[in-house]
C-alpha positions as CSV (number, residue, x, y, z in Angstrom):
1,X,57.5,22.5,3.2
2,X,59.4,22.5,6.6
3,X,57.4,20.5,9.1
4,X,60.2,20.2,11.7
5,X,58.4,22.5,14.2
6,X,55.0,20.8,14.0
7,X,55.8,17.3,12.7
8,X,55.3,15.7,16.1
9,X,51.8,17.1,16.6
10,X,49.0,14.5,16.2
11,X,45.6,14.6,14.7
12,X,43.2,14.8,17.7
13,X,39.9,14.5,15.9
14,X,38.3,14.6,12.5
15,X,34.7,15.6,12.0
16,X,32.6,15.7,8.7
17,X,29.3,17.2,7.6
18,X,27.5,18.3,4.5
19,X,26.7,22.0,4.2
20,X,24.1,23.5,1.8
21,X,25.3,25.6,-1.0
22,X,23.3,27.7,-3.5
23,X,24.2,29.4,-6.8
24,X,23.5,33.0,-7.4
25,X,21.2,31.9,-10.2
26,X,20.0,28.5,-11.5
27,X,22.4,27.0,-14.0
28,X,20.9,25.6,-17.2
29,X,21.8,22.7,-19.5
30,X,25.0,21.8,-21.2
31,X,25.6,19.7,-24.3
32,X,25.1,16.4,-22.4
33,X,23.0,17.2,-19.3
34,X,19.8,18.8,-18.2
35,X,19.3,21.8,-15.9
36,X,22.1,21.9,-13.2
37,X,20.0,24.1,-10.9
38,X,20.9,26.1,-7.9
39,X,21.6,23.6,-5.0
40,X,25.2,22.5,-4.6
41,X,25.7,20.6,-1.3
42,X,29.3,20.6,-0.1
43,X,31.1,18.0,2.1
44,X,33.5,19.6,4.6
45,X,35.9,18.0,7.1
46,X,37.5,19.6,10.1
47,X,40.7,18.4,11.8
48,X,42.2,19.4,15.1
49,X,45.9,19.6,15.7
50,X,47.4,21.1,18.8
51,X,45.5,24.4,19.3
52,X,44.5,24.8,15.6
53,X,41.6,23.6,13.6
54,X,41.8,23.3,9.8
55,X,38.9,22.6,7.5
56,X,38.2,22.0,3.8
57,X,36.3,20.1,1.1
58,X,36.6,16.4,1.7
59,X,34.9,13.1,0.9
60,X,36.7,11.3,3.8
61,X,34.8,8.4,5.2
62,X,34.5,7.5,8.9
63,X,36.5,4.4,8.3
64,X,39.3,6.4,6.8
65,X,39.2,8.9,9.7
66,X,39.5,6.0,12.2
67,X,42.8,5.1,10.6
68,X,44.1,8.7,10.5
69,X,43.2,10.0,14.0
70,X,46.2,9.9,16.3
71,X,48.8,9.9,13.6
72,X,51.5,12.6,13.7
73,X,51.7,15.3,11.1
74,X,55.0,14.2,9.8
75,X,53.8,10.6,9.2
76,X,51.1,12.0,6.7
77,X,53.7,13.7,4.4
78,X,56.3,12.5,1.9
79,X,59.8,13.8,2.1
80,X,58.9,16.0,-0.9
81,X,56.5,17.9,1.3
82,X,53.4,16.6,-0.4
83,X,50.8,14.6,1.5
84,X,51.0,10.8,1.0
85,X,48.4,9.5,-1.4
86,X,46.6,7.4,1.2
87,X,45.9,10.5,3.3
88,X,44.9,12.9,0.5
89,X,41.2,12.3,1.4
90,X,41.9,15.1,4.0
91,X,44.4,17.1,2.0
92,X,42.4,20.4,2.0
93,X,41.7,20.5,5.8
94,X,45.2,19.2,6.5
95,X,47.0,21.8,4.4
96,X,44.7,24.5,5.9
97,X,45.7,23.3,9.4
98,X,49.4,23.2,8.6
99,X,49.2,26.7,7.2
100,X,47.5,27.9,10.4
101,X,50.1,26.1,12.6
102,X,53.0,27.7,10.7
103,X,51.1,31.0,10.3
104,X,51.5,31.0,6.5
105,X,49.1,30.9,3.6
106,X,49.0,27.6,1.6
107,X,50.4,29.4,-1.5
108,X,53.5,30.2,0.5
109,X,53.9,26.6,1.7
110,X,53.7,25.1,-1.8
111,X,55.5,27.9,-3.8
112,X,58.0,26.6,-6.3
113,X,61.4,27.8,-5.0
114,X,62.5,28.6,-8.6
115,X,59.7,31.2,-9.0
116,X,60.6,34.7,-7.9
117,X,58.4,36.2,-5.1
118,X,57.0,39.6,-6.1
119,X,56.3,40.5,-2.5
120,X,52.8,41.8,-3.2
121,X,49.3,40.5,-2.7
122,X,48.5,37.4,-4.8
123,X,46.2,38.0,-7.8
124,X,45.1,35.0,-9.7
125,X,43.2,35.3,-13.1
126,X,39.7,33.8,-12.9
127,X,36.8,33.3,-15.3
128,X,33.0,33.3,-14.9
129,X,31.8,29.8,-15.7
130,X,28.1,30.4,-15.3
131,X,27.0,30.8,-18.9
132,X,25.0,27.7,-19.5
133,X,22.1,27.0,-21.9
134,X,19.8,29.3,-19.9
135,X,17.7,30.5,-22.8
136,X,16.4,27.2,-24.2
137,X,12.8,28.0,-23.1
138,X,12.8,31.3,-25.0
139,X,11.6,30.6,-28.6
140,X,12.4,34.1,-29.8
141,X,16.1,34.1,-30.7
142,X,16.5,37.8,-30.2
143,X,15.1,37.6,-26.6
144,X,17.1,34.5,-25.9
145,X,20.4,36.3,-26.8
146,X,19.3,39.3,-24.7
147,X,19.0,37.0,-21.7
148,X,22.6,35.7,-22.2
149,X,23.8,39.3,-22.5
150,X,22.2,40.1,-19.2
151,X,24.1,37.3,-17.6
152,X,27.4,38.6,-19.0
153,X,26.5,42.0,-17.5
154,X,26.0,40.3,-14.1
155,X,29.5,38.8,-14.4
156,X,31.0,42.2,-15.3
157,X,29.3,43.7,-12.3
158,X,30.8,41.1,-10.1
159,X,34.3,41.9,-11.2
160,X,34.8,39.4,-14.0
161,X,36.5,40.1,-17.3
162,X,37.0,36.5,-18.5
163,X,34.1,34.2,-19.4
164,X,33.5,30.6,-20.5
165,X,30.5,29.8,-22.6
166,X,28.8,26.5,-22.8
167,X,28.1,25.4,-26.5
168,X,26.8,22.3,-28.2
169,X,23.1,23.0,-28.2
170,X,22.6,21.0,-31.3
171,X,23.9,17.8,-29.7
172,X,20.8,17.2,-27.7
173,X,18.6,20.2,-26.8
174,X,18.0,21.8,-30.2
175,X,18.1,20.8,-33.8
176,X,21.6,20.5,-35.2
177,X,21.7,23.6,-37.4
178,X,19.4,25.6,-35.1
179,X,21.7,24.8,-32.2
180,X,24.8,25.6,-34.2
181,X,23.4,29.0,-35.2
182,X,22.5,29.7,-31.6
183,X,25.9,28.8,-30.3
184,X,27.5,31.2,-32.7
185,X,25.1,34.0,-31.9
186,X,25.7,33.5,-28.1
187,X,29.5,33.5,-28.5
188,X,29.5,36.7,-30.5
189,X,27.0,38.3,-28.1
190,X,29.2,37.5,-25.1
191,X,32.2,39.0,-26.8
192,X,30.2,42.1,-27.7
193,X,29.1,42.7,-24.1
194,X,32.3,41.6,-22.4
195,X,34.4,43.7,-24.7
196,X,38.0,43.0,-25.8
197,X,40.0,43.1,-22.6
198,X,39.1,39.6,-21.2
199,X,39.6,36.1,-22.4
200,X,36.7,34.2,-23.9
201,X,36.5,30.4,-23.7
202,X,34.0,27.9,-25.1
203,X,33.1,24.4,-23.8
204,X,31.3,21.9,-26.0
205,X,31.3,19.0,-23.4
206,X,32.0,16.7,-26.4
207,X,28.9,17.9,-28.2
208,X,30.6,18.7,-31.5
209,X,32.4,16.6,-34.1
210,X,35.5,17.8,-36.0
211,X,33.5,19.6,-38.8
212,X,31.1,21.3,-36.4
213,X,34.1,22.5,-34.4
214,X,35.7,24.0,-37.5
215,X,32.4,25.6,-38.4
216,X,32.1,27.3,-35.1
217,X,35.7,28.5,-34.8
218,X,35.6,29.8,-38.3
219,X,32.3,31.7,-37.8
220,X,33.5,33.2,-34.5
221,X,37.1,34.1,-35.5
222,X,36.4,37.8,-34.7
223,X,35.6,36.8,-31.1
224,X,39.2,35.6,-30.6
225,X,38.3,32.5,-28.6
226,X,41.1,31.7,-26.2
227,X,40.4,28.0,-25.8
228,X,37.8,25.4,-26.9
229,X,37.2,22.8,-24.2
230,X,36.2,19.2,-25.0
231,X,35.2,19.9,-28.6
232,X,34.6,16.1,-29.2
233,X,35.4,12.8,-27.6
234,X,39.2,12.4,-27.3
235,X,40.7,11.2,-30.5
236,X,44.4,11.9,-31.4
237,X,43.6,11.7,-35.2
238,X,40.8,14.3,-35.0
239,X,42.8,16.5,-32.6
240,X,45.8,16.4,-35.0
241,X,43.5,17.4,-37.9
242,X,42.0,20.2,-35.9
243,X,45.4,21.6,-34.9
244,X,46.6,21.5,-38.5
245,X,43.4,23.3,-39.7
246,X,43.7,26.0,-37.0
247,X,47.3,26.7,-38.0
248,X,46.3,27.0,-41.6
249,X,43.4,29.3,-40.7
250,X,45.7,31.4,-38.4
251,X,43.5,30.7,-35.4
252,X,45.3,31.0,-32.1
253,X,42.7,29.1,-30.1
254,X,44.0,26.5,-27.6
255,X,42.5,23.1,-27.1
256,X,41.6,22.1,-23.5
257,X,40.6,18.6,-22.2
258,X,40.6,16.3,-19.2
259,X,37.6,17.6,-17.2
260,X,35.5,14.4,-17.7
261,X,38.3,11.8,-17.6
262,X,41.7,12.2,-16.1
263,X,43.1,9.7,-18.6
264,X,46.8,9.1,-18.9
265,X,46.8,9.3,-22.7
266,X,45.9,13.0,-22.5
267,X,49.3,13.7,-21.0
268,X,50.9,11.9,-23.9
269,X,48.9,13.8,-26.4
270,X,49.7,17.1,-24.6
271,X,53.4,16.3,-24.9
272,X,52.9,15.8,-28.6
273,X,51.1,19.2,-28.9
274,X,47.6,17.9,-29.6
275,X,46.2,19.3,-26.3
276,X,47.3,22.7,-25.0
277,X,45.5,22.9,-21.6
278,X,44.9,20.1,-19.2
279,X,41.8,20.4,-17.0
280,X,41.6,17.5,-14.6
281,X,39.2,18.2,-11.8
282,X,40.6,19.9,-8.7
283,X,38.7,17.8,-6.2
284,X,38.6,14.3,-7.8
285,X,42.2,14.5,-9.1
286,X,43.4,16.4,-6.0
287,X,45.4,19.4,-4.9
288,X,48.6,17.5,-4.3
289,X,48.3,15.6,-7.5
290,X,47.9,18.9,-9.3
291,X,51.1,20.1,-7.6
292,X,52.9,17.1,-9.1
293,X,51.2,17.3,-12.5
294,X,51.5,21.0,-12.9
295,X,55.3,21.0,-12.6
296,X,55.4,18.1,-15.2
297,X,53.2,20.1,-17.5
298,X,55.5,23.1,-17.1
299,X,58.4,21.1,-18.4
300,X,56.5,20.3,-21.5
301,X,55.1,23.8,-22.0
302,X,51.5,22.6,-21.4
303,X,49.1,24.9,-19.6
304,X,47.2,24.0,-16.4
305,X,43.6,25.0,-15.8
306,X,41.9,22.7,-13.3
307,X,38.2,22.0,-13.6
308,X,36.2,23.3,-10.6
309,X,32.5,23.5,-11.5
310,X,30.3,22.6,-8.5
311,X,33.1,23.2,-6.0
312,X,32.8,26.6,-4.3
313,X,35.7,25.7,-1.9
314,X,37.8,25.2,-5.0
315,X,37.1,28.8,-6.0
316,X,39.5,29.8,-3.3
317,X,41.8,26.8,-2.8
318,X,42.6,26.5,-6.5
319,X,44.2,30.0,-6.4
320,X,46.9,28.7,-4.1
321,X,48.3,26.6,-7.0
322,X,49.5,29.7,-8.9
323,X,52.8,30.0,-7.0
324,X,53.6,26.4,-7.7
325,X,52.7,26.0,-11.3
326,X,54.2,28.4,-13.9
327,X,51.6,27.5,-16.6
328,X,48.6,28.0,-14.3
329,X,46.0,29.9,-16.3
330,X,42.7,30.5,-14.4
331,X,40.5,29.8,-11.4
332,X,37.2,28.5,-12.7
333,X,34.8,30.5,-10.7
334,X,31.4,28.9,-9.8
335,X,29.4,31.5,-7.9
336,X,28.0,29.5,-5.0
337,X,27.3,30.7,-1.5
338,X,27.9,28.0,1.2
339,X,26.0,28.7,4.4
340,X,28.5,29.0,7.3
341,X,31.5,29.6,5.0
342,X,33.1,33.0,5.5
343,X,35.4,34.1,2.7
344,X,35.6,37.9,3.2
345,X,39.3,38.1,2.6
346,X,38.9,37.2,-1.1
347,X,37.5,39.5,-3.8
348,X,37.2,39.5,-7.6
349,X,38.7,42.6,-9.1
350,X,39.3,43.3,-12.8
351,X,39.2,39.6,-13.8
352,X,41.4,38.4,-11.0
353,X,40.9,36.8,-7.6
354,X,42.7,38.7,-4.9
355,X,44.0,36.2,-2.3
356,X,44.4,37.2,1.3
357,X,47.7,36.6,3.2
358,X,45.7,34.8,6.0
359,X,47.2,31.5,7.2
360,X,45.9,28.3,5.6
361,X,43.4,28.8,2.8
362,X,42.2,32.0,4.4
363,X,38.6,30.9,5.1
364,X,36.5,30.5,8.2
365,X,33.7,28.2,9.3
366,X,30.9,29.4,11.5
367,X,31.4,27.1,14.5
368,X,27.9,26.7,15.8
369,X,26.4,26.3,12.3
370,X,28.9,23.6,11.3
371,X,28.5,21.7,14.6
372,X,24.8,21.6,14.1
373,X,25.3,19.9,10.7
374,X,27.8,17.4,12.2
375,X,25.0,16.4,14.6
376,X,22.4,16.4,11.8
377,X,24.1,14.6,8.9
378,X,27.8,14.0,9.8
379,X,30.1,12.3,12.2
380,X,33.1,12.9,14.5
381,X,36.1,10.6,15.3
382,X,38.4,11.4,18.2
383,X,41.5,9.9,19.6
């Protein structure tokens, strides 16, 4: 990233506020937790540099902002072009601002020079992540499955082809065998409605054990599950057993992990072939950290699919990793509308997110609405 033109510019102010967000429909339980609901409040920071304002998701504190305001752009970056770790608390608004100053989208700024540019609008595969345990209150199994089918139809209507299904009902919310049966029925129903073109993933949130995992994968072989996420708590012995069993059963299903705990040992297991897809959270692990990790994963032929549930800004920002990480698989799409956030340049089409060529992350904030929330629940720090 060439900062020579703008490196001397300084951060003039940082302001922060929480904006309300709401899902298109209430999200139910998963194997561990109760109803997730509809409300998803989002923290946003804005920074001003020269004549441009950048914004993005951020948990920056006022104390951190006090230490950053007044610093030059160049002092915030490493020679590699990545933001220094101590300033990554504002990485999304900072990258957005740099993109605006240079009149380039972020994906152009972070693109791996070894990857060929196709000179066409960026399209990034994405999946609908909204299929939670939404039918638990319906005692009739047939009606319960019909509800889940309806939710898949909603996803198809919104342009999705790829879906991730929460499983593990028998871990907490249903009887073990009853929950296992329902998981299998839901998986097959989703594949039936979605059809063969898209990828189908399942996520057990550590709600299975080794034998339950084998039972589900065996019973749903015809659904051609693309990956199983967090089948059970991380254990290299059990992961090795599962990999050997899948190979013997000719199951091509990948194993994904890392959403809940960005543990270093997962990288070691991935290098050994026990984990195929790493899924550290986009926000908590970080965009720049993913730029570093993704290229390391590429060298070991491990796929990248950052976790993004509960992060509507990540729906868009995550797509900009595609040009930097060869093994990047999907944007995890959590359908949340954030009041004041304008994202008209993006659209979902045939299972992919079409990304605009707009500078920065290609999003806009409604000025007056955001300012009112800064006054109501936020703060502002100026030079």
